[in-house]
Legacy VTK file of the C-alpha trace (Angstrom):
# vtk DataFile Version 3.0
C-alpha trace
ASCII
DATASET POLYDATA
POINTS 83 float
-20.718 5.362 -24.063
-19.903 4.544 -20.623
-19.635 6.745 -17.531
-17.881 6.364 -14.184
-16.844 8.579 -11.426
-14.187 8.334 -8.655
-12.041 10.390 -6.481
-8.846 8.428 -6.957
-6.852 9.459 -10.086
-6.003 6.815 -12.759
-2.274 6.230 -12.661
-0.338 7.080 -15.892
0.653 3.436 -16.254
-2.979 2.261 -16.211
-3.999 5.027 -18.581
-1.271 4.143 -21.008
-2.100 0.397 -20.622
-5.919 1.071 -21.467
-5.110 3.432 -24.322
-2.827 0.729 -25.779
-5.881 -1.556 -25.695
-7.937 1.008 -27.660
-9.760 2.225 -24.353
-9.966 5.959 -24.518
-11.291 7.945 -21.778
-11.327 11.484 -20.148
-10.610 11.777 -16.349
-12.053 14.778 -14.510
-12.066 13.507 -10.830
-12.528 16.923 -9.384
-15.253 18.179 -11.484
-17.325 15.188 -10.622
-16.702 15.209 -6.911
-18.651 16.901 -4.212
-17.128 19.102 -1.597
-18.821 19.683 1.716
-17.957 22.367 4.302
-18.873 21.461 7.949
-18.775 24.011 10.806
-19.701 24.176 14.430
-20.295 27.762 15.460
-22.038 28.137 18.889
-25.318 29.933 18.610
-25.669 29.661 14.749
-28.499 27.433 13.553
-28.082 24.712 10.962
-29.901 24.415 7.683
-31.364 27.144 5.729
-31.273 29.675 8.651
-27.584 28.887 9.326
-24.436 30.142 7.833
-24.201 31.151 4.171
-20.896 30.923 2.491
-19.681 31.387 -1.113
-16.934 29.581 -2.725
-14.741 32.769 -2.706
-15.356 33.306 1.044
-14.625 29.664 1.834
-11.349 29.873 -0.061
-10.427 32.908 1.919
-11.088 31.036 5.077
-8.964 28.075 4.043
-6.181 30.398 2.987
-6.358 32.196 6.343
-7.285 35.439 4.836
-10.606 35.383 6.902
-10.007 34.084 10.461
-13.068 35.262 12.271
-16.657 34.300 11.732
-17.667 37.919 12.233
-15.548 39.029 9.315
-17.347 41.984 7.391
-17.547 40.060 4.194
-19.126 36.856 5.934
-21.511 39.229 7.767
-22.401 41.010 4.472
-24.280 37.907 3.169
-25.360 36.804 6.705
-27.060 39.933 8.015
-28.582 38.100 10.910
-25.341 36.317 11.983
-24.670 36.970 15.612
-21.323 35.513 16.675
LINES 1 84
83 0 1 2 3 4 5 6 7 8 9 10 11 12 13 14 15 16 17 18 19 20 21 22 23 24 25 26 27 28 29 30 31 32 33 34 35 36 37 38 39 40 41 42 43 44 45 46 47 48 49 50 51 52 53 54 55 56 57 58 59 60 61 62 63 64 65 66 67 68 69 70 71 72 73 74 75 76 77 78 79 80 81 82
């Protein structure tokens, strides 16, 4: 078995070409990718003492459901957050 990873999807034409040659594979690009969230909030330290976020909170920030760093749901998991 071989293993590879990448962020660029294999085109349908390439997949068909490889399958026709007997090369079978599964493509799961997002499952194998890392996602980082960078922020710069004045007065908030970085590292372990910095901002804690969950995937659910982050999705709410990206969808503009949460628009302020002092939102009650963010403060609930960051009790020492002072913004």
